[in-house]
C-alpha positions in Angstrom: -15.2 -0.3 -27.7 -14.7 1.2 -30.6 -16.1 -0.5 -33.8 -13.8 0.0 -36.8 -12.5 -2.1 -39.9 -10.1 -3.7 -37.6 -13.3 -5.0 -35.5 -16.0 -6.4 -38.2 -12.5 -8.1 -39.4 -12.3 -9.7 -35.5 -15.8 -10.0 -35.9 -14.9 -12.9 -39.5 -12.0 -14.1 -38.1 -14.5 -15.4 -34.8 -16.3 -16.7 -37.0 -13.9 -18.6 -38.8 -11.9 -19.9 -36.9 -15.1 -20.7 -33.8 -17.8 -21.0 -35.7 -19.6 -19.3 -32.7 -21.2 -16.1 -32.8 -20.7 -13.3 -31.7 -23.6 -12.7 -29.6 -22.8 -11.7 -26.4 -24.5 -14.4 -24.7 -21.8 -17.5 -25.8 -18.4 -18.7 -23.8 -15.3 -18.5 -25.1 -15.0 -22.5 -26.2 -11.5 -24.4 -26.2 -10.3 -27.6 -25.4 -7.3 -26.6 -23.0 -5.9 -30.5 -24.4 -5.4 -29.4 -28.0 -2.5 -27.3 -29.2 -4.9 -25.8 -31.7 -7.7 -24.9 -30.2 -6.1 -22.8 -27.9 -4.0 -20.9 -30.6 -7.7 -20.6 -32.0 -8.9 -18.9 -28.7 -5.8 -17.0 -28.4 -6.3 -14.9 -31.7 -9.8 -14.2 -30.9 -8.6 -12.5 -27.7 -5.1 -10.9 -29.5 -7.6 -9.4 -32.2 -9.8 -7.9 -29.4 -7.1 -6.5 -27.2 -5.8 -4.9 -30.2 -9.0 -2.9 -30.7 -7.9 -1.1 -27.0 -4.7 0.1 -29.0 -4.3 2.6 -31.9 -1.0 3.9 -32.2 -1.1 2.7 -35.6 -4.0 4.3 -37.2 -2.9 8.5 -38.8 -2.5 11.3 -36.7 -1.2 9.0 -33.4 0.8 8.4 -31.4 3.1 4.9 -32.4 3.8 2.1 -29.1 0.9 3.4 -26.8 -2.2 3.0 -25.6 -4.9 5.7 -24.9 -3.6 8.1 -22.0 -2.1 9.1 -19.6 -5.1 10.5 -17.9 -7.1 12.0 -17.7 -6.6 12.0 -21.7 -7.3 8.4 -21.1 -7.4 5.7 -18.8 -3.8 4.3 -19.5 -0.6 5.3 -18.5 2.8 4.8 -21.0 3.6 1.4 -18.8 1.0 -0.5 -19.4 1.4 -0.7 -23.2 5.2 -2.0 -23.2 3.7 -4.4 -21.0 0.8 -5.4 -23.6 3.7 -5.2 -26.2 5.9 -8.0 -23.8 2.3 -9.6 -24.0 1.7 -9.9 -27.7 6.3 -11.0 -28.4 5.0 -14.2 -26.1 2.2 -14.4 -27.7 4.0 -14.9 -31.0 6.8 -16.6 -30.0 4.6 -19.5 -28.5 1.6 -19.4 -31.2 4.0 -18.6 -34.2 1.2 -15.7 -35.6 2.9 -13.0 -36.9 0.1 -10.5 -37.3 1.7 -7.4 -34.6 4.5 -7.9 -35.1 5.5 -5.3 -37.0 3.7 -2.6 -35.4 5.1 -4.0 -31.9 8.7 -3.4 -33.2 7.5 0.2 -34.4 6.7 0.9 -31.2 9.7 0.0 -29.7 11.8 1.6 -31.1 9.4 4.6 -31.2 9.2 5.1 -27.8 12.8 3.6 -26.9 13.6 7.8 -26.8 16.2 9.5 -28.4 18.6 10.5 -27.5 19.7 7.9 -24.8 17.7 5.5 -26.3 16.8 3.9 -22.8 13.0 3.8 -22.6 12.9 7.4 -21.1 11.2 9.1 -23.1 10.5 13.3 -22.4 6.7 13.3 -23.1 6.7 10.7 -19.9 8.6 12.6 -17.4 6.0 13.5 -15.5 4.9 9.4 -14.9 8.0 8.5 -15.4 8.9 5.7 -12.6 12.0 2.9 -13.1 9.4 0.2 -13.2 7.9 2.2 -16.0 11.2 2.6 -17.8 12.4 -0.9 -17.2 8.7 -2.7 -18.1 9.4 -0.9 -21.1 13.1 -2.7 -21.1 11.8 -6.2 -19.8 10.0 -5.4 -22.4 13.0 -5.1 -25.2 14.9 -7.8 -23.4 12.2 -11.2 -24.5 12.6 -9.7 -27.7 16.5 -9.9 -27.3 15.6 -13.7 -25.9 13.5 -14.8 -28.5 14.3 -13.7 -31.4 11.7 -11.7 -32.3 12.2 -9.1 -35.7 14.9 -7.2 -35.1 14.7 -3.7 -36.4 16.3 -2.0 -39.1 20.1 -1.3 -38.3 19.9 2.1 -38.0 17.4 2.0 -35.5 18.4 1.1 -31.2 18.3 -3.1 -31.1 16.8 -4.8 -28.4 19.5 -5.5 -26.4 21.3 -2.0 -26.4 17.9 -1.2 -25.5 17.8 -3.7 -22.2 21.1 -2.7 -21.6 20.2 1.3 -21.7 17.9 0.8 -19.1 20.0 -1.1 -16.5 22.6 1.3 -17.3 20.4 4.8 -16.6 18.9 2.7 -13.3 22.4 1.4 -11.9 23.3 5.3 -11.7 20.2 5.7 -9.7 21.3 3.7 -7.4 22.0 5.3 -4.2 23.0 4.4 -1.0 22.4 7.7 1.0 18.5 6.9 1.9 18.6 3.4 2.8 21.7 2.5 2.4 20.7 1.8 -0.9 17.8 0.3 -4.0 16.0 2.3 -6.5 13.6 5.2 -5.5 9.8 4.6 -7.3 9.9 7.7 -9.2 13.3 8.9 -11.7 12.2 13.0 -11.7 12.3 14.4 -8.0 10.1 15.9 -8.6 7.2 13.3 -9.1 4.6 12.2 -6.5 6.4 9.0 -5.2 9.8 10.1 -5.4 10.3 9.3 -1.2 9.6 5.5 -1.8 11.2 3.1 -2.5 9.6 0.4 -4.0 10.1 -2.9 -4.4 8.8 -3.4 -8.1 11.6 -1.1 -9.1 14.3 -2.9 -7.4 12.7 -6.2 -8.2 12.1 -5.4 -12.4 16.4 -4.2 -11.9 17.1 -7.6 -10.5 15.1 -9.4 -13.5 16.4 -7.2 -16.6 20.3 -7.8 -14.6 19.7 -11.5 -14.4 18.9 -11.7 -17.8 21.7 -9.4 -19.2 24.4 -11.8 -17.0 22.9 -15.3 -18.6 22.6 -13.3 -22.1 25.7 -11.5 -22.6 27.6 -13.9 -19.6 29.3 -11.3 -17.9 29.3 -11.4 -14.9 28.9 -8.1 -13.0 25.4 -8.1 -14.3 25.0 -11.3 -12.4 26.3 -9.3 -9.7 23.7 -6.9 -9.5 21.4 -9.0 -9.3 22.9 -10.3 -6.1 23.3 -6.9 -4.5 19.8 -6.5 -5.3 18.2 -9.2 -3.6 20.2 -8.8 -0.6 19.5 -5.0 -0.2 15.1 -6.2 -0.6 15.9 -8.7 1.7 17.9 -6.4 4.0 15.5 -3.8 4.3 12.7 -6.6 5.0 10.9 -6.0 2.0 11.1 -10.0 1.6 10.5 -12.1 4.0 11.7 -15.2 5.4 8.4 -16.6 5.0 8.6 -15.3 1.2 6.5 -12.7 1.7 6.7 -10.0 -1.0 5.8 -5.9 0.7 5.4 -3.1 -1.7 8.0 -0.5 -0.3 8.7 1.9 2.3 9.5 5.5 3.0 12.8 6.8 2.8 12.0 9.6 5.4 11.6 6.6 7.4 14.6 4.9 6.2 13.0 2.4 4.6 11.7 1.4 7.7 7.7 2.0 7.9 7.1 -0.8 5.3 3.7 -1.6 3.3 2.8 -4.6 3.4 0.9 -5.4 0.6 1.8 -7.8 -1.1 1.0 -7.2 -5.0 1.0 -9.7 -7.8 3.5 -8.2 -10.5 6.2 -7.7 -6.9 6.3 -11.6 -6.7 6.2 -12.7 -10.1 8.7 -10.0 -11.6 11.0 -11.4 -8.6 10.4 -15.1 -9.3 11.2 -14.9 -12.8 14.7 -12.8 -11.7 15.8 -16.0 -9.7 14.6 -18.4 -11.4 17.4 -16.7 -14.2 20.4 -16.8 -11.5 19.0 -20.2 -10.5 19.5 -21.5 -14.5 22.4 -18.5 -15.1 24.5 -19.7 -11.9 26.3 -23.4 -10.4 27.5 -24.7 -7.0 26.6 -22.8 -4.6 25.5 -20.1 -5.7 22.8 -21.5 -7.8 22.0 -24.2 -5.0 20.8 -20.7 -2.9 18.5 -19.4 -5.4 17.3 -22.8 -6.1 15.7 -22.4 -2.3 14.4 -18.7 -4.0 13.2 -20.0 -6.1 11.3 -22.9 -4.3 10.8 -20.6 -1.4 9.0 -17.8 -3.7 7.5 -19.9 -5.8 5.6 -21.8 -3.2 4.9 -18.6 -1.1 3.3 -17.0 -4.3 1.0 -20.4 -5.7 0.0 -20.2 -2.1 -1.2 -16.8 -1.8 -2.6 -15.8 -5.0 -4.4 -19.2 -6.2 -6.4 -19.9 -3.8 -9.0 -22.6 -6.1 -5.8 -22.7 -8.1 -7.4 -19.8 -9.8 -5.5 -16.7 -9.9 -6.9 -13.2 -7.8 -5.3 -10.1 -7.1 -5.9 -10.7 -3.4 -5.5 -6.4 -2.1 -8.3 -5.4 -4.8 -10.4 -7.8 -5.9 -12.5 -9.2 -2.3 -14.8 -11.7 -2.2 -17.7 -8.7 -2.7 -16.4 -6.4 -5.1 -13.6 -4.9 -6.8 -11.5 -1.8 -6.6 -8.8 -2.7 -8.3 -7.7 0.7 -10.5 -6.8 0.4 -14.2 -2.9 -1.3 -13.9 -4.2 -3.3 -11.4 -6.3 -5.3 -14.3 -3.5 -5.9 -16.1 -1.5 -8.0 -13.4 -2.4 -11.6 -13.7 -1.1 -11.5 -17.6 2.8 -11.0 -15.5 2.0 -13.5 -13.8 1.1 -16.6 -15.7 3.9 -14.9 -18.0 6.4 -14.9 -15.2 5.5 -18.7 -14.8 5.8 -19.9 -17.2 9.4 -18.5 -17.7 10.3 -19.8 -14.6 9.0 -23.8 -15.2 11.4 -23.3 -18.9 14.7 -21.8 -16.4 14.1 -23.8 -14.0 13.0 -27.0 -14.5 12.0 -28.6 -10.8 9.5 -26.4 -10.8 7.8 -27.5 -14.0 4.8 -29.3 -12.9 4.1 -27.6 -9.9 3.4 -24.1 -12.4 2.1 -26.4 -15.2 -0.4 -27.6 -13.2 -1.5 -23.9 -11.5 -1.0 -22.1 -14.8 -3.7 -24.9 -16.4 -6.6 -24.9 -13.8 -6.0 -20.6 -13.7 -6.3 -20.4 -17.4 -9.6 -22.3 -17.5 -10.6 -19.6 -15.5 -9.9 -17.2 -17.4 -11.8 -18.8 -20.7 -14.5 -18.9 -18.4 -14.8 -15.3 -18.1 -14.5 -15.0 -21.4 -17.7 -13.6 -24.0 -17.4 -15.4 -26.9 -16.0 -12.4 -28.9 -12.6 -12.8 -27.4 -13.4 -10.5 -24.7 -13.3 -11.3 -21.1 -13.6 -10.4 -17.6 -11.4 -10.0 -14.4 -12.9 -12.2 -12.0 -11.5 -15.9 -13.2 -12.9 -17.2 -10.1 -16.3 -16.7 -11.0 -17.4 -19.1 -14.0 -18.5 -16.4 -16.4 -17.9 -13.1 -17.6 -18.2 -10.4 -14.7 -19.2 -7.7 -16.9 -15.8 -5.1 -15.4 -15.4 -3.0 -18.3 -15.0 0.2 -16.3 -10.9 0.2 -15.2 -9.4 0.0 -18.5 -11.0 -3.1 -20.5 -7.0 -3.9 -22.4 -5.6 -5.3 -18.7 -8.3 -7.8 -19.0 -7.6 -9.2 -22.1 -4.0 -8.7 -22.1 -4.3 -10.7 -18.6 -6.8 -13.8 -21.0 -3.7 -13.6 -24.1 -1.5 -14.4 -21.4 -3.4 -17.3 -19.9 -4.1 -18.9 -23.3 -0.6 -18.1 -24.5 2.0 -19.8 -22.0 -0.2 -22.6 -21.7 1.8 -23.4 -25.1 4.9 -23.4 -23.7 6.1 -26.9 -24.8 6.9 -24.8 -28.2 9.2 -22.5 -26.3 12.7 -23.7 -26.3 14.0 -21.3 -23.9 15.3 -18.0 -23.7 18.3 -17.7 -26.1 21.7 -15.8 -25.5 24.4 -14.9 -27.6 26.1 -18.0 -27.5 22.7 -20.2 -28.3 21.6 -18.1 -31.3 20.3 -14.9 -30.0 20.8 -12.4 -32.8 19.9 -9.0 -31.1 23.4 -6.5 -31.3 24.2 -5.7 -28.0 26.1 -2.0 -26.3 27.7 -2.4 -22.6 27.3 0.9 -22.7 24.0 2.6 -24.0 22.4 5.2 -22.1 25.2 6.2 -20.3 24.8 9.5 -22.6 22.4 10.3 -19.8 24.9 11.0 -17.1 29.1 11.1 -16.5 29.8 7.9 -14.6 30.7 4.4 -16.0 27.4 2.8 -16.0 29.4 -1.0 -15.5 30.5 0.0 -12.4 31.7 -2.6 -10.4 31.2 -3.7 -7.4 33.0 -2.5 -4.0 33.1 -3.2 -0.6 31.4 -0.1 0.7 28.8 -1.0 -1.8 28.1 -4.7 0.1 28.2 -3.2 3.5 25.5 -1.2 2.7 23.3 -4.1 2.0 24.7 -5.4 5.6 23.8 -1.7 6.8 20.8 -1.9 6.0 19.5 -5.2 7.5 21.2 -4.1 11.1 18.6 -0.5 10.5 15.6 -2.4 9.7 16.2 -4.7 12.4 16.7 -2.5 15.4 14.3 0.0 14.0 10.6 -1.0 12.2 7.7 -0.2 12.4 4.6 -1.5 10.8 3.0 1.1 9.6 1.5 0.7 6.3 1.3 3.0 3.9 -1.6 2.9 1.2 0.4 4.9 -1.9 -2.6 6.6 -3.7 -3.3 5.9 -7.3 -1.3 2.8 -6.4 0.7 0.8 -8.1 3.0 1.5 -10.6 1.0 5.1 -10.9 1.2 8.3 -9.5 -1.6 10.2 -9.3 
């Protein structure tokens, strides 16, 4: 960690708000029954997280964490996730310390001329999931009325719409009868992999756009994406959520690894659809939300504390930089689910509290937090991009304040972000909001038949891990 004036300020802040010294032996002190105590602790952790960001320094690029490898630890998408975490932090706590740089970074990384988070600097590692994480951050900014950019800059809602439009244009039926590929450029490693995270991020944005704009076409895309993802076998009848499969095998060689962001982002999107729909459609989405929630809590919260099970083993940790940040996305998704699907609220609050207690026990008094939350102490894990550990702890603390949220806004309930239904369409010579056809729906049915008839249970492990290209 760099020791700068900001670091000194963070240390002074620590002393002011906790009365504790920053010696490594001290633990972060938080009373989880006190909103003020949670806010003070979150402020310390946020200041520590900000130490890993250098885009606000002279000569540095706004909106990125140091990287991508080998220049630094972090791929482009993770900064988008960080700013989403900071928007949630502001929304739940009211602390605007990082707002100006967050606005500046989102606008800078939007990527002219399409303003669809397809910045040419990141083509070598541009995945649909990477783009989608920035798109979800823009969507969140619109939903919580985060301070809007200058009128001459791209607006949050339009950025989310541009992300959706460019991804809808990339949906293809030739391989696996539908779905999005992991990578955008065909030259990137992983282009022949249709992974769950790319598709559930697309579903998530589509669902939220449907709710925010009351445009049914977005909802149809969300439903279509669920049908395809379930039909190809990525979502099982027990609500396990697998990682993906390869196009040369027609998506039959399922990778059964279960990473938490796949379940988290899908659960949030399904909860939004529950909130948006009515009648039989809502009943169907309620069943999905309940099933996903029960399975997700059972799988990722043994003893009530979040564990990233594929790489966080009892005797060792083999998680990469990306995977060190995953716990925060789960906490944020669970909190959002509790808000828009109130029938989940009590069970989610219970697990958020127990898991956050574990997260706090992993933190030192200066806001330095560990990765393993089930050990009762700081684990000293700083070798894999410590910003991820800080992001996760900040998300855990912030989301305990979900009662401070009045729910995601829409353009009819006070949302002020300006949209453009054709945003991003300059990148493609087609109508980004085309209606779903009977042929498209047939494709979703065909893939179910293909998988059922030719499934092979091979397990593949993508080199570089989730979200990364190596």
